[in-house]
A tleap script that builds the chain and sets N, CA, C and O, in Angstrom:
source leaprc.protein.ff14SB
mol = sequence {
  NMET SER ALA LEU ARG LYS GLU VAL SER VAL
  VAL GLU ILE THR LYS THR LEU SER GLN PRO
  SER LEU HIE GLY GLY GLU ALA VAL GLU ALA
  PHE THR SER SER MET GLY PRO ALA THR THR
  ALA LEU THR GLY HIE GLY GLU GLY VAL GLU
  MET PHE THR SER SER MET GLY PRO ALA ILE
  THR SER ASP ALA GLY LEU GLY ASP ALA VAL
  GLU MET PHE THR SER SER MET SER PRO ALA
  ALA VAL ALA GLU ALA GLY THR GLY ASP ALA
  VAL GLU MET PHE THR SER SER MET GLY PRO
  ALA THR ALA ALA THR THR LYS THR GLY ASP
  ALA VAL GLY SER PHE THR SER SER MET ALA
  PRO THR LEU VAL ALA ASP THR THR ASP GLY
  ASP GLY CYS GLU ILE PHE THR SER SER CMET
}
set mol.1.N position { 0.876 15.299 10.214 }
set mol.1.CA position { 1.083 14.836 9.069 }
set mol.1.C position { 2.444 14.710 8.863 }
set mol.1.O position { 3.165 13.713 8.907 }
set mol.2.N position { 2.717 16.026 8.602 }
set mol.2.CA position { 3.870 16.869 7.950 }
set mol.2.C position { 5.198 17.156 9.496 }
set mol.2.O position { 6.287 17.724 9.413 }
set mol.3.N position { 4.582 16.547 10.702 }
set mol.3.CA position { 5.472 16.251 11.215 }
set mol.3.C position { 5.825 15.308 11.063 }
set mol.3.O position { 7.051 15.344 11.165 }
set mol.4.N position { 5.299 13.838 10.742 }
set mol.4.CA position { 5.593 12.529 10.575 }
set mol.4.C position { 6.758 12.322 9.449 }
set mol.4.O position { 7.710 11.542 9.486 }
set mol.5.N position { 6.358 13.340 8.352 }
set mol.5.CA position { 6.831 13.252 7.232 }
set mol.5.C position { 8.464 13.582 7.524 }
set mol.5.O position { 9.393 12.872 7.138 }
set mol.6.N position { 8.573 14.707 8.223 }
set mol.6.CA position { 9.787 15.175 8.526 }
set mol.6.C position { 11.135 14.104 9.598 }
set mol.6.O position { 12.314 14.367 9.833 }
set mol.7.N position { 10.337 12.981 9.994 }
set mol.7.CA position { 11.261 11.900 10.862 }
set mol.7.C position { 11.313 10.770 9.387 }
set mol.7.O position { 11.377 9.598 9.759 }
set mol.8.N position { 11.300 10.895 8.168 }
set mol.8.CA position { 11.403 9.944 7.229 }
set mol.8.C position { 12.668 10.351 6.198 }
set mol.8.O position { 12.832 11.267 5.393 }
set mol.9.N position { 13.565 9.084 6.676 }
set mol.9.CA position { 14.968 9.890 5.700 }
set mol.9.C position { 14.592 9.881 4.121 }
set mol.9.O position { 13.875 8.937 3.787 }
set mol.10.N position { 14.879 10.574 3.344 }
set mol.10.CA position { 14.244 10.959 2.218 }
set mol.10.C position { 15.640 10.302 1.528 }
set mol.10.O position { 15.452 9.661 0.494 }
set mol.11.N position { 16.646 10.383 1.888 }
set mol.11.CA position { 17.441 10.007 0.347 }
set mol.11.C position { 17.878 8.730 1.181 }
set mol.11.O position { 19.109 8.731 1.188 }
set mol.12.N position { 17.465 7.812 1.777 }
set mol.12.CA position { 17.124 6.407 1.989 }
set mol.12.C position { 16.477 5.909 1.242 }
set mol.12.O position { 16.848 4.980 0.525 }
set mol.13.N position { 15.013 6.577 1.242 }
set mol.13.CA position { 13.978 6.254 0.379 }
set mol.13.C position { 14.245 6.562 -1.592 }
set mol.13.O position { 13.726 6.028 -2.572 }
set mol.14.N position { 15.161 7.527 -1.466 }
set mol.14.CA position { 15.365 7.742 -3.208 }
set mol.14.C position { 16.699 6.614 -3.700 }
set mol.14.O position { 16.958 6.218 -4.837 }
set mol.15.N position { 17.184 6.388 -2.795 }
set mol.15.CA position { 18.532 5.500 -3.315 }
set mol.15.C position { 18.016 3.788 -3.930 }
set mol.15.O position { 18.581 3.039 -4.727 }
set mol.16.N position { 16.604 3.618 -3.084 }
set mol.16.CA position { 16.091 2.558 -3.287 }
set mol.16.C position { 14.995 2.608 -4.204 }
set mol.16.O position { 14.714 1.765 -5.057 }
set mol.17.N position { 14.338 3.798 -3.917 }
set mol.17.CA position { 13.177 3.961 -5.099 }
set mol.17.C position { 13.916 4.243 -6.705 }
set mol.17.O position { 13.341 4.050 -7.776 }
set mol.18.N position { 15.155 4.684 -6.548 }
set mol.18.CA position { 15.474 5.565 -8.112 }
set mol.18.C position { 15.779 4.160 -8.782 }
set mol.18.O position { 15.698 4.083 -10.008 }
set mol.19.N position { 16.125 3.045 -8.033 }
set mol.19.CA position { 16.119 1.556 -8.645 }
set mol.19.C position { 14.974 1.295 -9.995 }
set mol.19.O position { 13.841 1.619 -9.640 }
set mol.20.N position { 15.026 0.851 -11.258 }
set mol.20.CA position { 13.781 0.575 -11.823 }
set mol.20.C position { 13.418 -0.711 -11.271 }
set mol.20.O position { 12.254 -0.630 -11.666 }
set mol.21.N position { 13.446 -1.791 -10.707 }
set mol.21.CA position { 12.695 -2.909 -10.013 }
set mol.21.C position { 11.893 -2.589 -8.807 }
set mol.21.O position { 12.322 -1.624 -8.174 }
set mol.22.N position { 11.127 -3.005 -8.468 }
set mol.22.CA position { 10.470 -2.848 -7.566 }
set mol.22.C position { 10.324 -4.302 -7.058 }
set mol.22.O position { 9.706 -4.481 -6.009 }
set mol.23.N position { 10.644 -4.944 -7.468 }
set mol.23.CA position { 10.387 -6.581 -7.229 }
set mol.23.C position { 10.743 -6.640 -5.807 }
set mol.23.O position { 11.498 -5.761 -5.393 }
set mol.24.N position { 10.295 -7.586 -4.949 }
set mol.24.CA position { 10.958 -8.069 -3.377 }
set mol.24.C position { 10.946 -7.261 -2.301 }
set mol.24.O position { 11.662 -7.341 -1.302 }
set mol.25.N position { 9.837 -6.237 -2.624 }
set mol.25.CA position { 9.686 -5.404 -1.172 }
set mol.25.C position { 10.551 -4.629 -0.829 }
set mol.25.O position { 10.516 -4.037 0.250 }
set mol.26.N position { 11.777 -4.461 -1.975 }
set mol.26.CA position { 12.835 -3.923 -1.140 }
set mol.26.C position { 12.788 -2.182 -1.094 }
set mol.26.O position { 13.562 -1.554 -0.372 }
set mol.27.N position { 12.225 -1.814 -1.576 }
set mol.27.CA position { 11.486 -0.454 -1.340 }
set mol.27.C position { 10.714 0.045 -0.257 }
set mol.27.O position { 11.075 1.082 0.299 }
set mol.28.N position { 9.537 -0.657 0.169 }
set mol.28.CA position { 8.994 -0.535 1.143 }
set mol.28.C position { 9.909 -1.074 2.557 }
set mol.28.O position { 10.010 -0.592 3.685 }
set mol.29.N position { 10.437 -2.154 1.991 }
set mol.29.CA position { 11.584 -1.986 3.317 }
set mol.29.C position { 12.420 -1.114 3.371 }
set mol.29.O position { 12.657 -0.856 4.551 }
set mol.30.N position { 13.203 -0.308 2.448 }
set mol.30.CA position { 13.953 1.054 3.156 }
set mol.30.C position { 13.057 2.473 3.591 }
set mol.30.O position { 13.279 3.534 4.174 }
set mol.31.N position { 11.911 1.787 2.924 }
set mol.31.CA position { 10.847 3.031 3.757 }
set mol.31.C position { 10.764 2.449 5.393 }
set mol.31.O position { 11.308 2.900 6.401 }
set mol.32.N position { 10.167 1.668 5.278 }
set mol.32.CA position { 10.137 1.323 6.910 }
set mol.32.C position { 10.833 1.427 7.887 }
set mol.32.O position { 10.563 1.956 8.966 }
set mol.33.N position { 12.034 0.778 7.449 }
set mol.33.CA position { 13.181 0.865 8.391 }
set mol.33.C position { 14.101 2.576 8.685 }
set mol.33.O position { 14.959 2.879 9.514 }
set mol.34.N position { 13.273 3.568 7.336 }
set mol.34.CA position { 13.731 4.788 7.562 }
set mol.34.C position { 12.810 5.485 8.524 }
set mol.34.O position { 12.988 6.678 8.770 }
set mol.35.N position { 11.878 4.834 9.055 }
set mol.35.CA position { 10.787 5.581 10.527 }
set mol.35.C position { 11.102 4.992 11.104 }
set mol.35.O position { 11.451 3.823 10.939 }
set mol.36.N position { 11.066 6.006 12.514 }
set mol.36.CA position { 12.005 5.623 13.920 }
set mol.36.C position { 10.547 4.745 14.368 }
set mol.36.O position { 9.477 4.697 13.761 }
set mol.37.N position { 10.897 4.172 15.489 }
set mol.37.CA position { 9.762 3.438 16.313 }
set mol.37.C position { 8.367 4.256 16.679 }
set mol.37.O position { 7.210 3.842 16.617 }
set mol.38.N position { 8.826 5.456 17.050 }
set mol.38.CA position { 7.550 6.104 17.388 }
set mol.38.C position { 6.868 6.917 16.203 }
set mol.38.O position { 5.717 7.308 16.399 }
set mol.39.N position { 7.436 7.180 15.080 }
set mol.39.CA position { 6.755 7.291 14.041 }
set mol.39.C position { 5.804 6.514 13.235 }
set mol.39.O position { 4.769 6.774 12.622 }
set mol.40.N position { 6.620 5.321 13.482 }
set mol.40.CA position { 5.787 3.924 13.214 }
set mol.40.C position { 4.302 3.846 14.008 }
set mol.40.O position { 3.230 3.509 13.506 }
set mol.41.N position { 4.554 4.250 15.370 }
set mol.41.CA position { 3.240 3.952 15.976 }
set mol.41.C position { 2.152 4.980 16.046 }
set mol.41.O position { 0.929 4.869 16.125 }
set mol.42.N position { 2.877 5.912 16.000 }
set mol.42.CA position { 1.804 7.278 15.683 }
set mol.42.C position { 1.119 7.405 14.531 }
set mol.42.O position { 0.173 8.185 14.430 }
set mol.43.N position { 1.648 6.447 13.298 }
set mol.43.CA position { 1.012 6.678 12.161 }
set mol.43.C position { -0.150 5.751 11.606 }
set mol.43.O position { -0.244 4.524 11.631 }
set mol.44.N position { -1.008 6.719 11.096 }
set mol.44.CA position { -2.741 6.026 11.237 }
set mol.44.C position { -1.744 4.935 9.433 }
set mol.44.O position { -0.681 4.810 8.826 }
set mol.45.N position { -3.084 4.521 9.473 }
set mol.45.CA position { -2.792 3.339 8.497 }
set mol.45.C position { -3.226 4.435 6.947 }
set mol.45.O position { -2.679 4.065 5.909 }
set mol.46.N position { -3.931 5.390 6.872 }
set mol.46.CA position { -3.777 6.256 5.923 }
set mol.46.C position { -2.657 6.999 5.322 }
set mol.46.O position { -2.212 7.019 4.174 }
set mol.47.N position { -2.294 7.655 6.497 }
set mol.47.CA position { -0.992 8.362 6.940 }
set mol.47.C position { 0.207 7.367 6.134 }
set mol.47.O position { 0.810 7.681 5.107 }
set mol.48.N position { 0.316 6.428 6.706 }
set mol.48.CA position { 1.538 5.264 6.281 }
set mol.48.C position { 1.671 5.219 4.474 }
set mol.48.O position { 2.611 5.320 3.685 }
set mol.49.N position { 0.074 4.994 4.339 }
set mol.49.CA position { 0.246 4.703 2.640 }
set mol.49.C position { 0.660 6.282 2.147 }
set mol.49.O position { 1.576 6.509 1.357 }
set mol.50.N position { 0.158 6.894 2.513 }
set mol.50.CA position { 0.413 8.718 1.716 }
set mol.50.C position { 2.098 8.988 1.899 }
set mol.50.O position { 2.773 9.509 1.011 }
set mol.51.N position { 2.454 8.697 2.750 }
set mol.51.CA position { 3.762 8.926 2.952 }
set mol.51.C position { 4.508 8.103 2.170 }
set mol.51.O position { 5.423 8.654 1.558 }
set mol.52.N position { 4.312 6.488 1.968 }
set mol.52.CA position { 4.656 5.913 1.156 }
set mol.52.C position { 4.891 6.296 -0.506 }
set mol.52.O position { 5.862 6.515 -1.230 }
set mol.53.N position { 3.358 6.237 -0.661 }
set mol.53.CA position { 2.944 6.738 -2.381 }
set mol.53.C position { 3.605 7.886 -2.688 }
set mol.53.O position { 3.862 8.107 -3.871 }
set mol.54.N position { 3.909 8.611 -1.894 }
set mol.54.CA position { 4.504 10.130 -2.278 }
set mol.54.C position { 5.478 10.720 -2.333 }
set mol.54.O position { 5.884 11.848 -2.613 }
set mol.55.N position { 6.115 8.977 -1.748 }
set mol.55.CA position { 7.982 9.348 -2.082 }
set mol.55.C position { 8.439 8.538 -2.865 }
set mol.55.O position { 9.511 7.939 -2.793 }
set mol.56.N position { 7.461 8.474 -3.824 }
set mol.56.CA position { 7.488 7.437 -5.375 }
set mol.56.C position { 7.627 8.305 -6.084 }
set mol.56.O position { 6.933 9.303 -5.897 }
set mol.57.N position { 8.295 8.285 -6.855 }
set mol.57.CA position { 8.524 9.240 -8.272 }
set mol.57.C position { 7.732 8.689 -9.519 }
set mol.57.O position { 7.796 7.529 -9.924 }
set mol.58.N position { 7.000 9.674 -10.047 }
set mol.58.CA position { 5.719 9.362 -11.209 }
set mol.58.C position { 5.818 8.441 -11.910 }
set mol.58.O position { 4.860 7.669 -11.928 }
set mol.59.N position { 6.960 8.151 -12.736 }
set mol.59.CA position { 7.724 7.210 -13.546 }
set mol.59.C position { 7.978 5.875 -12.549 }
set mol.59.O position { 7.761 4.869 -13.224 }
set mol.60.N position { 8.323 5.562 -11.315 }
set mol.60.CA position { 8.150 4.619 -10.752 }
set mol.60.C position { 7.082 4.104 -10.267 }
set mol.60.O position { 7.076 3.009 -9.703 }
set mol.61.N position { 5.891 4.951 -10.457 }
set mol.61.CA position { 4.798 4.491 -9.983 }
set mol.61.C position { 4.048 3.660 -11.343 }
set mol.61.O position { 3.488 2.564 -11.316 }
set mol.62.N position { 4.246 4.570 -12.501 }
set mol.62.CA position { 3.375 4.077 -13.182 }
set mol.62.C position { 4.126 2.661 -13.746 }
set mol.62.O position { 3.395 1.857 -14.323 }
set mol.63.N position { 5.561 2.337 -13.596 }
set mol.63.CA position { 6.155 1.468 -13.994 }
set mol.63.C position { 5.765 0.045 -13.137 }
set mol.63.O position { 6.003 -1.098 -13.527 }
set mol.64.N position { 5.109 0.426 -11.881 }
set mol.64.CA position { 4.904 -1.000 -11.108 }
set mol.64.C position { 3.354 -2.056 -11.668 }
set mol.64.O position { 2.298 -1.652 -12.157 }
set mol.65.N position { 3.595 -2.828 -11.491 }
set mol.65.CA position { 2.933 -4.088 -12.211 }
set mol.65.C position { 1.592 -3.857 -10.562 }
set mol.65.O position { 1.807 -3.306 -9.482 }
set mol.66.N position { 0.293 -4.561 -11.087 }
set mol.66.CA position { -0.026 -4.630 -10.259 }
set mol.66.C position { -0.147 -5.584 -9.035 }
set mol.66.O position { -0.726 -5.298 -7.987 }
set mol.67.N position { 0.478 -6.750 -9.313 }
set mol.67.CA position { 1.057 -7.558 -8.362 }
set mol.67.C position { 2.011 -6.888 -7.743 }
set mol.67.O position { 1.859 -6.726 -6.532 }
set mol.68.N position { 3.151 -6.364 -8.354 }
set mol.68.CA position { 4.313 -5.529 -7.042 }
set mol.68.C position { 3.729 -4.525 -6.264 }
set mol.68.O position { 4.238 -4.354 -5.156 }
set mol.69.N position { 2.660 -3.732 -6.620 }
set mol.69.CA position { 1.700 -2.586 -5.899 }
set mol.69.C position { 1.547 -3.701 -4.889 }
set mol.69.O position { 2.388 -3.817 -3.997 }
set mol.70.N position { 0.630 -4.438 -4.969 }
set mol.70.CA position { 0.004 -5.144 -4.039 }
set mol.70.C position { 0.961 -5.646 -3.313 }
set mol.70.O position { 0.421 -5.671 -2.207 }
set mol.71.N position { 2.247 -6.156 -3.142 }
set mol.71.CA position { 3.417 -6.788 -2.585 }
set mol.71.C position { 4.213 -5.902 -1.908 }
set mol.71.O position { 5.011 -6.212 -1.024 }
set mol.72.N position { 3.903 -4.317 -2.503 }
set mol.72.CA position { 4.571 -3.308 -1.846 }
set mol.72.C position { 4.065 -2.794 -0.958 }
set mol.72.O position { 4.703 -2.309 -0.024 }
set mol.73.N position { 2.707 -2.784 -1.055 }
set mol.73.CA position { 1.569 -2.295 0.041 }
set mol.73.C position { 1.790 -3.448 1.149 }
set mol.73.O position { 2.456 -3.086 2.119 }
set mol.74.N position { 1.346 -4.740 1.151 }
set mol.74.CA position { 1.378 -5.594 2.408 }
set mol.74.C position { 2.112 -5.800 3.018 }
set mol.74.O position { 2.010 -6.095 4.209 }
set mol.75.N position { 3.451 -5.669 2.135 }
set mol.75.CA position { 4.678 -5.657 3.016 }
set mol.75.C position { 4.554 -4.771 3.868 }
set mol.75.O position { 4.550 -5.155 5.038 }
set mol.76.N position { 4.403 -3.219 3.582 }
set mol.76.CA position { 4.637 -2.108 4.235 }
set mol.76.C position { 3.600 -2.100 5.782 }
set mol.76.O position { 3.796 -1.266 6.666 }
set mol.77.N position { 2.816 -2.879 5.848 }
set mol.77.CA position { 1.631 -3.559 7.247 }
set mol.77.C position { 2.071 -4.129 7.603 }
set mol.77.O position { 2.798 -4.928 7.011 }
set mol.78.N position { 1.848 -4.041 9.101 }
set mol.78.CA position { 2.936 -4.508 9.994 }
set mol.78.C position { 1.183 -5.824 10.569 }
set mol.78.O position { -0.026 -5.633 10.439 }
set mol.79.N position { 1.813 -6.763 11.039 }
set mol.79.CA position { 0.753 -7.820 11.484 }
set mol.79.C position { -0.114 -7.114 12.223 }
set mol.79.O position { -1.274 -7.514 12.126 }
set mol.80.N position { 0.053 -6.246 12.888 }
set mol.80.CA position { -1.237 -6.120 13.843 }
set mol.80.C position { -1.563 -4.611 12.977 }
set mol.80.O position { -2.126 -3.797 13.709 }
set mol.81.N position { -1.343 -4.185 11.765 }
set mol.81.CA position { -2.282 -2.977 11.385 }
set mol.81.C position { -3.040 -4.277 9.957 }
set mol.81.O position { -4.164 -4.044 9.513 }
set mol.82.N position { -2.417 -5.232 9.562 }
set mol.82.CA position { -3.496 -5.733 8.640 }
set mol.82.C position { -4.474 -6.397 9.601 }
set mol.82.O position { -5.664 -6.376 9.286 }
set mol.83.N position { -3.997 -7.153 11.069 }
set mol.83.CA position { -5.527 -7.396 11.691 }
set mol.83.C position { -6.152 -6.249 12.171 }
set mol.83.O position { -7.325 -6.596 12.028 }
set mol.84.N position { -6.188 -5.347 12.547 }
set mol.84.CA position { -6.834 -4.051 12.913 }
set mol.84.C position { -7.253 -3.335 11.666 }
set mol.84.O position { -8.154 -2.527 11.893 }
set mol.85.N position { -6.908 -3.385 10.553 }
set mol.85.CA position { -7.860 -3.087 8.964 }
set mol.85.C position { -9.226 -3.774 8.903 }
set mol.85.O position { -9.474 -4.978 8.965 }
set mol.86.N position { -10.272 -2.463 8.733 }
set mol.86.CA position { -11.279 -3.526 8.589 }
set mol.86.C position { -11.533 -3.332 6.949 }
set mol.86.O position { -10.876 -2.652 6.161 }
set mol.87.N position { -12.690 -4.148 6.709 }
set mol.87.CA position { -12.758 -4.148 5.013 }
set mol.87.C position { -12.798 -2.858 4.431 }
set mol.87.O position { -12.122 -2.669 3.420 }
set mol.88.N position { -13.629 -1.739 5.006 }
set mol.88.CA position { -13.508 -0.520 4.259 }
set mol.88.C position { -12.144 -0.346 4.160 }
set mol.88.O position { -11.557 -0.536 3.095 }
set mol.89.N position { -11.380 0.121 5.540 }
set mol.89.CA position { -9.964 0.885 5.664 }
set mol.89.C position { -9.001 -0.139 4.571 }
set mol.89.O position { -7.950 0.231 4.048 }
set mol.90.N position { -9.439 -1.059 4.443 }
set mol.90.CA position { -8.145 -2.295 3.560 }
set mol.90.C position { -8.255 -1.682 2.062 }
set mol.90.O position { -7.327 -1.332 1.332 }
set mol.91.N position { -9.517 -1.655 1.832 }
set mol.91.CA position { -9.721 -1.368 0.691 }
set mol.91.C position { -9.606 0.241 -0.201 }
set mol.91.O position { -9.572 0.344 -1.427 }
set mol.92.N position { -9.567 1.277 0.695 }
set mol.92.CA position { -9.093 2.376 0.633 }
set mol.92.C position { -7.404 2.705 0.646 }
set mol.92.O position { -6.655 3.280 -0.144 }
set mol.93.N position { -7.233 2.093 1.846 }
set mol.93.CA position { -5.569 1.940 1.663 }
set mol.93.C position { -5.212 1.486 0.293 }
set mol.93.O position { -4.737 2.318 -0.479 }
set mol.94.N position { -5.353 0.506 -0.017 }
set mol.94.CA position { -5.219 -0.760 -0.925 }
set mol.94.C position { -5.474 0.149 -1.981 }
set mol.94.O position { -4.393 0.185 -2.570 }
set mol.95.N position { -6.304 0.953 -2.612 }
set mol.95.CA position { -6.559 1.740 -3.812 }
set mol.95.C position { -6.134 2.711 -3.907 }
set mol.95.O position { -5.982 3.192 -5.030 }
set mol.96.N position { -5.660 3.601 -2.435 }
set mol.96.CA position { -4.743 4.720 -2.561 }
set mol.96.C position { -3.444 4.916 -2.790 }
set mol.96.O position { -2.947 6.004 -3.080 }
set mol.97.N position { -2.615 3.445 -2.617 }
set mol.97.CA position { -1.621 3.064 -2.785 }
set mol.97.C position { -1.157 2.684 -4.636 }
set mol.97.O position { -0.064 2.397 -5.123 }
set mol.98.N position { -2.244 2.812 -5.149 }
set mol.98.CA position { -2.036 2.060 -6.488 }
set mol.98.C position { -2.149 3.470 -7.507 }
set mol.98.O position { -3.092 4.221 -7.256 }
set mol.99.N position { -1.401 3.775 -8.422 }
set mol.99.CA position { -1.052 4.783 -8.899 }
set mol.99.C position { -2.142 5.101 -10.530 }
set mol.99.O position { -2.313 4.105 -11.233 }
set mol.100.N position { -2.513 5.868 -10.803 }
set mol.100.CA position { -3.382 6.131 -11.788 }
set mol.100.C position { -3.317 5.638 -13.059 }
set mol.100.O position { -4.344 5.479 -13.719 }
set mol.101.N position { -1.504 5.203 -13.763 }
set mol.101.CA position { -2.016 4.456 -14.789 }
set mol.101.C position { -2.400 2.607 -14.531 }
set mol.101.O position { -2.944 1.833 -15.318 }
set mol.102.N position { -1.764 2.298 -12.856 }
set mol.102.CA position { -2.446 1.230 -12.833 }
set mol.102.C position { -3.978 0.758 -12.545 }
set mol.102.O position { -4.450 -0.336 -12.857 }
set mol.103.N position { -4.727 1.943 -11.807 }
set mol.103.CA position { -5.747 1.475 -11.268 }
set mol.103.C position { -6.574 1.874 -13.134 }
set mol.103.O position { -7.613 1.338 -13.519 }
set mol.104.N position { -5.872 2.752 -13.849 }
set mol.104.CA position { -7.010 2.952 -14.937 }
set mol.104.C position { -6.879 1.662 -15.994 }
set mol.104.O position { -7.721 1.531 -16.882 }
set mol.105.N position { -5.715 0.666 -15.840 }
set mol.105.CA position { -5.340 -0.080 -17.078 }
set mol.105.C position { -5.598 -1.432 -15.880 }
set mol.105.O position { -4.860 -2.410 -16.003 }
set mol.106.N position { -6.496 -1.432 -14.921 }
set mol.106.CA position { -6.662 -2.799 -14.087 }
set mol.106.C position { -8.204 -3.201 -14.455 }
set mol.106.O position { -9.113 -2.385 -14.300 }
set mol.107.N position { -8.440 -4.577 -14.977 }
set mol.107.CA position { -9.582 -5.207 -14.702 }
set mol.107.C position { -10.380 -5.348 -13.813 }
set mol.107.O position { -10.012 -6.362 -13.221 }
set mol.108.N position { -11.430 -4.882 -13.248 }
set mol.108.CA position { -11.924 -4.946 -11.938 }
set mol.108.C position { -11.819 -6.184 -11.483 }
set mol.108.O position { -11.546 -6.291 -10.287 }
set mol.109.N position { -12.004 -7.444 -12.295 }
set mol.109.CA position { -11.736 -8.708 -11.774 }
set mol.109.C position { -10.518 -9.056 -11.368 }
set mol.109.O position { -10.448 -9.717 -10.332 }
set mol.110.N position { -9.284 -8.696 -12.081 }
set mol.110.CA position { -7.948 -8.985 -11.727 }
set mol.110.C position { -7.938 -8.043 -10.389 }
set mol.110.O position { -7.383 -8.374 -9.341 }
set mol.111.N position { -8.598 -6.891 -10.584 }
set mol.111.CA position { -8.334 -5.690 -9.492 }
set mol.111.C position { -8.490 -6.400 -7.722 }
set mol.111.O position { -7.630 -6.451 -6.844 }
set mol.112.N position { -9.719 -6.801 -7.706 }
set mol.112.CA position { -10.675 -7.630 -6.761 }
set mol.112.C position { -9.751 -8.841 -6.392 }
set mol.112.O position { -9.590 -9.026 -5.186 }
set mol.113.N position { -9.189 -9.599 -7.167 }
set mol.113.CA position { -8.631 -10.826 -7.266 }
set mol.113.C position { -7.579 -10.191 -6.109 }
set mol.113.O position { -7.882 -10.206 -4.916 }
set mol.114.N position { -5.947 -9.472 -6.742 }
set mol.114.CA position { -5.153 -9.394 -6.004 }
set mol.114.C position { -5.712 -8.555 -4.841 }
set mol.114.O position { -4.914 -8.142 -4.000 }
set mol.115.N position { -6.884 -8.301 -4.741 }
set mol.115.CA position { -7.061 -6.790 -3.454 }
set mol.115.C position { -7.395 -8.021 -2.482 }
set mol.115.O position { -7.247 -7.802 -1.279 }
set mol.116.N position { -7.857 -9.371 -2.904 }
set mol.116.CA position { -8.662 -10.286 -1.951 }
set mol.116.C position { -7.138 -11.131 -1.432 }
set mol.116.O position { -6.924 -11.610 -0.318 }
set mol.117.N position { -6.436 -11.124 -2.340 }
set mol.117.CA position { -5.498 -12.012 -2.158 }
set mol.117.C position { -4.527 -11.406 -0.889 }
set mol.117.O position { -4.055 -12.117 -0.001 }
set mol.118.N position { -4.371 -10.194 -0.987 }
set mol.118.CA position { -3.621 -9.280 0.023 }
set mol.118.C position { -3.723 -9.007 1.385 }
set mol.118.O position { -2.976 -8.371 2.128 }
set mol.119.N position { -5.133 -9.791 1.660 }
set mol.119.CA position { -5.770 -9.201 3.278 }
set mol.119.C position { -5.307 -10.196 3.681 }
set mol.119.O position { -4.577 -10.938 3.025 }
set mol.120.N position { -5.633 -10.352 4.734 }
set mol.120.CA position { -5.231 -11.246 6.029 }
set mol.120.C position { -6.394 -12.496 5.885 }
set mol.120.O position { -7.432 -12.397 5.230 }
set mol.121.N position { -6.007 -13.555 6.573 }
set mol.121.CA position { -7.131 -14.307 6.410 }
set mol.121.C position { -8.560 -14.029 6.829 }
set mol.121.O position { -9.597 -14.020 6.166 }
set mol.122.N position { -8.301 -13.781 8.248 }
set mol.122.CA position { -9.560 -13.270 9.187 }
set mol.122.C position { -10.375 -12.300 8.411 }
set mol.122.O position { -11.603 -12.376 8.396 }
set mol.123.N position { -9.622 -11.269 7.678 }
set mol.123.CA position { -10.194 -10.238 7.205 }
set mol.123.C position { -11.631 -10.910 5.809 }
set mol.123.O position { -12.834 -10.706 5.649 }
set mol.124.N position { -10.248 -11.980 4.898 }
set mol.124.CA position { -11.296 -12.598 3.854 }
set mol.124.C position { -12.273 -13.444 4.425 }
set mol.124.O position { -13.400 -13.524 3.935 }
set mol.125.N position { -11.899 -14.127 5.498 }
set mol.125.CA position { -13.253 -14.886 5.819 }
set mol.125.C position { -14.257 -14.134 6.715 }
set mol.125.O position { -15.208 -14.801 7.123 }
set mol.126.N position { -14.179 -12.841 7.077 }
set mol.126.CA position { -15.087 -12.015 7.390 }
set mol.126.C position { -15.653 -11.050 6.069 }
set mol.126.O position { -16.253 -10.009 6.336 }
set mol.127.N position { -15.530 -11.271 5.282 }
set mol.127.CA position { -15.837 -10.422 3.905 }
set mol.127.C position { -16.905 -11.172 2.764 }
set mol.127.O position { -16.542 -11.883 1.827 }
set mol.128.N position { -17.820 -10.934 2.995 }
set mol.128.CA position { -18.707 -11.498 1.849 }
set mol.128.C position { -18.301 -11.109 0.530 }
set mol.128.O position { -18.013 -9.935 0.296 }
set mol.129.N position { -18.251 -12.102 -0.450 }
set mol.129.CA position { -17.578 -12.019 -1.757 }
set mol.129.C position { -18.607 -10.682 -2.257 }
set mol.129.O position { -17.959 -9.912 -2.966 }
set mol.130.N position { -19.874 -10.289 -2.075 }
set mol.130.CA position { -20.532 -9.072 -2.852 }
set mol.130.C position { -20.394 -7.916 -2.189 }
set mol.130.O position { -20.648 -6.832 -2.714 }
set mol.131.N position { -19.889 -8.081 -0.708 }
set mol.131.CA position { -19.568 -7.013 -0.193 }
set mol.131.C position { -18.170 -6.571 -0.570 }
set mol.131.O position { -17.844 -5.398 -0.759 }
set mol.132.N position { -17.573 -7.363 -0.639 }
set mol.132.CA position { -15.724 -6.941 -0.941 }
set mol.132.C position { -15.904 -6.290 -1.581 }
set mol.132.O position { -15.736 -5.080 -1.429 }
set mol.133.N position { -16.549 -7.152 -3.092 }
set mol.133.CA position { -16.591 -6.354 -4.704 }
set mol.133.C position { -17.501 -4.997 -4.237 }
set mol.133.O position { -16.869 -3.941 -4.194 }
set mol.134.N position { -18.552 -4.965 -3.979 }
set mol.134.CA position { -19.170 -3.706 -3.969 }
set mol.134.C position { -17.992 -2.715 -3.380 }
set mol.134.O position { -17.395 -2.098 -4.262 }
set mol.135.N position { -17.626 -2.502 -2.229 }
set mol.135.CA position { -16.750 -2.079 -1.714 }
set mol.135.C position { -15.515 -1.273 -2.448 }
set mol.135.O position { -15.144 -0.102 -2.528 }
set mol.136.N position { -15.036 -2.706 -2.993 }
set mol.136.CA position { -13.804 -2.250 -3.496 }
set mol.136.C position { -13.873 -1.550 -4.791 }
set mol.136.O position { -12.953 -0.761 -5.010 }
set mol.137.N position { -14.896 -1.699 -5.802 }
set mol.137.CA position { -15.190 -1.081 -7.040 }
set mol.137.C position { -15.691 0.584 -7.042 }
set mol.137.O position { -15.492 1.458 -7.886 }
set mol.138.N position { -16.490 0.630 -5.610 }
set mol.138.CA position { -17.212 1.778 -5.292 }
set mol.138.C position { -15.815 2.789 -5.186 }
set mol.138.O position { -15.903 3.967 -5.532 }
set mol.139.N position { -14.303 2.116 -4.590 }
set mol.139.CA position { -13.155 2.901 -3.976 }
set mol.139.C position { -12.348 3.256 -5.301 }
set mol.139.O position { -11.251 3.815 -5.280 }
set mol.140.N position { -13.188 2.771 -6.747 }
set mol.140.CA position { -12.105 2.915 -7.829 }
set mol.140.C position { -12.405 4.410 -8.374 }
set mol.140.O position { -11.716 4.888 -9.275 }
savepdb mol mol.pdb
quit
């Protein structure tokens, strides 16, 4: 984990993340583009999210709305990563990418709706409503 962090350009991340607006996925784009191909390939889903969120300042994390957080998170996942993510893993990764303030002020129904809309069609199709809600709420 620490070895992977060293390959990330902190200057590149800081420049973009210091901007007040997080719309459009610019922050995630800057983060992923600062990772080398080898780093991207070797980074597990959990490590990738942890590296991304740990590079965000507290104020930026708090100012990110739920919709923005979902958009940024899903934008940072490659198609292969989305396709290979199991429901449990996807929920854990999503909730890990939410700041404490966002998680605390989010209604369960809204959060589940935002989460399921960020899942690939195949994952949504394979997940029953009951299972999806149970997994999501238990991870909050």
